[in-house]
N, C-alpha and C positions, 0 to 999 in steps of 0.2 A: 503494499500499499504506499502510494506516495506522500511524503511529509508536506504539509503546506504550512505549518506553522514553525515559525524560527525557534531555536533553543533558546537564544538569547538575541537580544535587540537592544540598540540605545535609539533615543527618540529626543533630537535637537541637544545633544552633547555638546558642552563647550568647557574652555581651560582657558584663563588668563593668569599671567603672571606679573605682579606688579603692575598691572592694569593693561600691559601688552596681551591680547588675544593671540592665543597661539592654536586654537581649535575651536572652529565655529559652526553651531548647530549641524552637529554630525547625526545622521541616521545611518546606522550599520545593522544588517541581519544576517546572522549564522544560523544555518540550519543543520540538522544532524545528518552524519553520512555524507559529506561533502568537504571540500577542499576550498575556502573563500582566500584568495589572494588579497593582500593589501600592498598596496605599491604607490610610488610616491618619491620627490625627490627628497634629500635630507633636509630637514626643517620643514618637512610637509606636515606634520603632526602625527605620523605613525606610531613613534614612540610613545607620545603625549596619550593617544587613544588607547594604546596597550596597557600603558601604567596604569589608566582609569580602572579598566577591566580588571586588571590584576590587583588593585588595590592600591598600588602603591603611592597614586595620586587622587585627590579626591575631585570631582568637576566643579566648575563654578555653579554651573547650572545644568538643565538636563536630566534626562531619566535611563534607567537601565531595568530591562526586564528579562527575567529568568524564566522559561515555561510560563510566560504569559503572566508572573506574579512580578509586581515591582520590588525591586531590591536596592540595599545600600551595600557597597563594598569598602569598608573602612580601611581595610589592610590586607595585605597578602594571604595570613593566615585564614581570615574569614573567606576570601575568594577560593582557597585549596577547599574549604568545607562545603562551598557551594557547588563546586566540581569544575572549577576554572583553572587550570595549570599553565604555565608559561615556561617554556622552554628556551632559555636564554641562548644568546649568540655563542658566548663562551661558557662550557656547561658548568653549573653550579654544584658542583659535587665537594666531599669531603676526602682528599687523597689517601689522608692515612684509616680511614675506615673500608672494610670490604663492600662488595656488591649488595649483600642483602642489607647491612648496617645503612648504606645510604639511600636503598629504596624505603625505608623505612623510617628513617630520620626526621624526627619532630612527631611522629605518630605512631611510636612502639607501644604505647598503653592507652589505644584508642576505647578499649574495654573495661577501663579503670583497673586493671590487673595491678597488683603491686610489683609482681615481677614479670622481665619479658620472657616469653617463651622461644629463644631464638630457634628450637628444632622446628616449630611451626611456622615460624617467619621465615625461615630458610626454605621449606616446603611450598608456601606461599609463593616466595619469589621465583622459585623453579618454575613453577604454574604459569607466573605471568610472562618469564621468560620463553617458555615455550610457547605460548600462546600467540608470540610473534616470531616463531621459529628463531630466535637468538641463541646462538651457540657460544655463550658468556656463562662461566662457571659462578654460581651465587655464593661460593665463599672466597671468590679471587679478591685479592686488594686491589683498589682502584688506582693506586699510583702504579704509573707506568702503562697503564690501558693506553690505546690510541685515542684521539680526540671524539673518533666516531663512536666509539665502543662505551666512551664515556657519555656521550648524548643519549646513546640507546637507553644506558642506565638511567638516565633523566626521565625518558619517556616512559619508562617501566615506573619510576617514581610518581608519575602523573597517574597511571593506571591503579597502581595501590591504594590513591585516595579516590578511586572512582571517578576521575574527571570525565566530565561532559564534553567540555569544550578544551581543547588543548592548542595554545598559541606557540606556534613555531617562530622565532625572530632571527632570521639571517641564518639558520641551521645549517646550510651548506658551505658558507664563506672560508672554512677551514677543512674541508673536506675533498678527498682525492675525487676524480671522476667516479670510479668503482666503489666508494663509500657513497657517493650521491646516489648513485643507482639501488645501494643496498636501502639507504634511508628512503628512499621512493616507495621501495618494495613494503617497508614497514608502514608507511602513510596509507599504502591501499589497503593493509591488513586493518589499521586503526577505521579506517571509513567502513571498510564491512562489519565491524564492529558497531556502527553506529556514532562513533565519535565525531565530533563537528572540529574541523582544523582551519585555524587561521594562518596561513602562510605569507609571512613577511619576505620578501627578497627584492634585491637589485636587479638579480638574473632574470631578465625577461624570457629566456629560453626555457628556465626550470619552470617559469609560471607558466607556460605554454603547455607545457608537459604534464604539470601535476595539478592544476587549479582546474575549477568547472566555471567559477564566476571570481570577478575580479572588482574591489572598489578602489578608486584612485582618488588620492588626496593630492590638493595642492594649496600652498600657504595656508595650511589650516582648513582649507575648505573642501568639502566632498564635492569632487567635481561629477563623477558618475559612477554608476554601477551595470557593469557588462558581463554577456557570456563572454568567456574566454575563446570559444570556437569562432565567435564573430568579430575578433579583435586581433589585429595584425600589431606585430610587435611595434613597427614604425607608427602606428595609431596610438598604442599605449604611451609612446615617448611623447608624441605630439601632447597628449593629453595631461602627461606628467608636468613638462616644462611650458607648454603653454605657447610652444612653437615648434616649428619643423626643425630637427638635428642635421645638419649636414653630416658628411663622414665622419664618423666619430675619432677614428684613430689615422691620421694622416702623418707621414715622416716627411720634414723637410729637410732639404738639402743643407748641409753644414759644411765648411772646409775643415778637412782633417789635418791637423798639424801634429807637433812635438807628441812624444808619452809622457804623459803626466802621472800614469800609475802602472807599477808592475810588481805582481807579485810572484815570487818562484818558490814552488816546493813547500807551501805553507801546509804543515801537519800538526793536529792537535788531537791526542789519542783519543779514540772512541768517538770522535766528531768528523773529522776529514783528514785526508790523507794526501799529499804531494798536488796541493791545488796552484796551477800556475795561471794567472791571469794579465792581460795587458789592456789598458783604456788609454787610447789619444784624445788629444784637444779636439774638440768638435765631434765625438762619438758618443753614441749610447751603446752600451755594452750591456747584455743580458745575461743573467744565471738562471737558469730554470730547472725543475725537475718535480717529482712528487714530492708531496708535504713530509717532511722528516728525512729530505736528502741531504740535507746539510747546508744548504745556500744561506741560512740566517746566520749559523755558526761561523761561517767564512766571513760575512760582513762586519761580524761583533769580532771578529779577530783582527779584521785590517783596522778597524775603527779601535781598537785597544781596549774594548771590554772584555774580552778573553782573550788575552794574547796567544800566539801560537807557540809550541814549544820547540818546532826548526822551521826553516825556511827565511828567505829574505823580502823585505819591502823596499821598492825603489820609488822614489817620488820626484820627477823629471829628472831621472838618471842618477840621483844620490841615495845611495843605501841610507834606510832611517830605521831607527827604531820607536816603534810605538806602543808603549805599556798603558796608556791610558786614555781615554777619550780628550782629555784635555790636551796631550800632546797630540792626539790627530787634529783638532782643532787649529792649534798652534800652526801645524803643518799644511793646512788648506783644506782638511777634509770636513765634510758635514755628513751626519747620517738621519735620514727619516726611518724611525724604527717601524718593525711590523704592526706592533700594539701599540697604538697613540695613547690608550687611556693609561696603561700600566707604566710604559716607558717612555711616551714621549711628550706627557702634559703632566703638569701638576693640578688637578683638577680644583681644589678649592680656590687657588689664584686666579686673579683677573685676567683677561685676556691679553692686557697690555703687559703685564708682569712674566705671562708666560713667554711672550714673543720676544721681550729683551733680555731675558735671564742670560742667554749665551753671549750677548754682545753689550754687556754692563761697561766694559772697558771702553767702548766707542763714546759711551753718553755719561760718563762721570769723570770727576777729575780728583784724586787720591781716594776718599769716601765718601765724597758727595755726587749724587746723581743729579742731572741738568735734567729736570722735570720737563721744561719747556722741548728740550730737543727730542726726549723720550716720546713725549706725545706727538710731536710733528714726524718721528720716524714711523711709529706705529700706524698714523692716520696714513701716510704714504703707501705702506703695505696693505693697509686694510682695502683701500682703494687700487691697489694695482692687481690684487688677487680676487675682488669683488667679494669680500668677506661679509656676511649677515650677520648683525649683532645689534644689540640695542644701545650698547655704549662700550667704551675699552675696559671700563671699571666692571663689567659683568663677567660673573664667575665663568671660566671656560667649560665646566662641568654644565651649564644650563645651554650652550651652544650645540647646534645639531651636528652629526657626525661629519658629513662634508665639510662644514666651515671650521670644525676642529681640525681636520686632515690640514684645510688651509693654513690655518695658525702655525700648525707643527712647522710646513713648509717655509711660512714666513721667517718663524724663528729662525731657521738655519740659511736663510737668503741673507737674512741680516749681516751674516758674520762672513761673508762675501767669500765664499770657498773657490777654490779651483776645481774641485771634485766633490762629486755629490754620490752618496751611497743612499739610493730610493730601495727600501725593504717594503714590496708590496704596496706603492704608494695609491693605489686605487681601491684598497679591499675595503668594503663596506660604504661605499660611497655611491652615489647615483649616476646615471648617465650622462647628466648635463656638469656635473662635478669631475667626472671621469675627463670629459673632452676639456675642461679647462687645465686640469692636471696635464694632458698630452700636449697642450699649447704652452705651458709653462716649460716643460721638459725640451721641445722644440728650441724653444727661445734661449734656454741657457746653453744648448751645444751650439745655435747659431752664433753667441756671444763667445763660444771659445772655450767652456767649460767641458768637463769629462763627466759622465753620467754612468753609475754601473747600478742597472735597475734590476732587482730580484722580482719575479713574479713567476705564479703558476697558471696565469691566464695566457695561452698559448698565443691566441690572436695578438696580444700585446706585444709579446716577444717576435711574432712573425712580421706584424707592421711596423715597429718602431727600431728595432735595434739593427746596428752595424754588423754586429757579431754577437753571437749568444754561446754560452759555455753551458753542456749539459750535465746534470749532476745526477747520480744514483749511488747510494749506499756509501755516502761520503767521499767520492770520486768523481773526476771528470771523465766523462763517457764518449764525448764528442764536442768538437769546436765547429759551429757551423757560420761561415762568413754569408753577409746579406742575400746574396744571389744563390745560396744553397739553401735558406731556411724556409723551411713548412713544418706544419702541423705534424704532416707524415713522418717526416725524419726525426722531429723531436720526439715523438712517442717511441719511435724505434731506438732512440738513444736511451732514453729513459729506462726503456725495459730491458737494456744491458744490465748484467750484474757483476759484481765486483770479482767474481771468480772468471768469468769471460774475459775481462780486461786484462785480468792479471795473465792469462792463458795465452792471449793475443801480443803481449809486449815482450 
């Protein structure tokens, strides 16, 4: 029998912060047994809407109905009790507990028992894992598990609380293609069980595959609700950003000059071995491979975060020792990290202070900061990168993900480096913001800078890079020049394992 009533709906939902409206009169309906995608640019209001449904935020006005009954969701605990579960972009698990302990964390004594019957809990955990055909040991420690399996554990957590509505916030952003396929299989099983899935993603190809309906937000407003099968990717983009987007990834020609950075045989035990990379002035050089192949670790080593045990680093032909990030900055390097929230920004601080932190020597004399100069510098970069915010004293935690990424980029642009290390610079940002980042990268190399870009998005590597180093299991398995770059060749090189490389060398 076809379900005609939504399991959850909002009516006229709105949210304002300090008088600034970030969500306006949003009606949102979720039906059981379907995947409903929620899409929009960074800052469109998606996170605000989800946080209201999860109880992390209270609406300024508007109503929420669950199975026809008007409800209030004052906090996430109440949301869980009502059957609403949020699967975060980064798994929210306890690494020092095992799978069963994570599944039942927060509700081990739901029946008021004095003691926890762990034998019974493990039995239930096994049944829940089996219900989704998950080959995960219910007694295994979570620490050391792949991100994909940690995410599966979090999904099982939601099932253990009898969740009716499962909200997935960018669930595929850190997964490999095979892991995405596995996740989509789980989503199909959840649909069969009658669960309502809200799927938030910037990957429109995935939206086309997994969702039946989409709601598009822009500037806090609901633009439309459509059936996915009747909506092209191009129309989705146009509705999201309010304009037609030209070809998103374009490689602009730049003059190639001297070698800015060369690393030879960098090795860090257990992470990577014999890594040799060269970046010339005016080049975009890529490093790619599956998640966990060692790309980020190589970047951190070059930047002095985790120095290599052996190997050499040359900057403009001169051998340099880089033992910490301060030395790297002094030698003309900058690094935009993979995780902007954990290692790229100080969330409680203002936008202004985050942007100028690495460049205080440029705006200060002795111990005194020239605040007028600081304000002028910050305003210039806000204009240059089209950063959207209420004012420069706003806490960076309140800014959307795409604008946070622009703040991280601005922070390093201010240091005026020669060499940029960009670790997944477009991760978790929308199509419009991606296009702006690509334009910025092109501008940098046209000005004679060198860019080392780490990405698991093969289209970025193929379309943007002058040369790409392919990594697998901590070693380089192929070096492809621009004319050789193709997704097929990259995938072939990624699939080569360490043993095959050793045998062929």
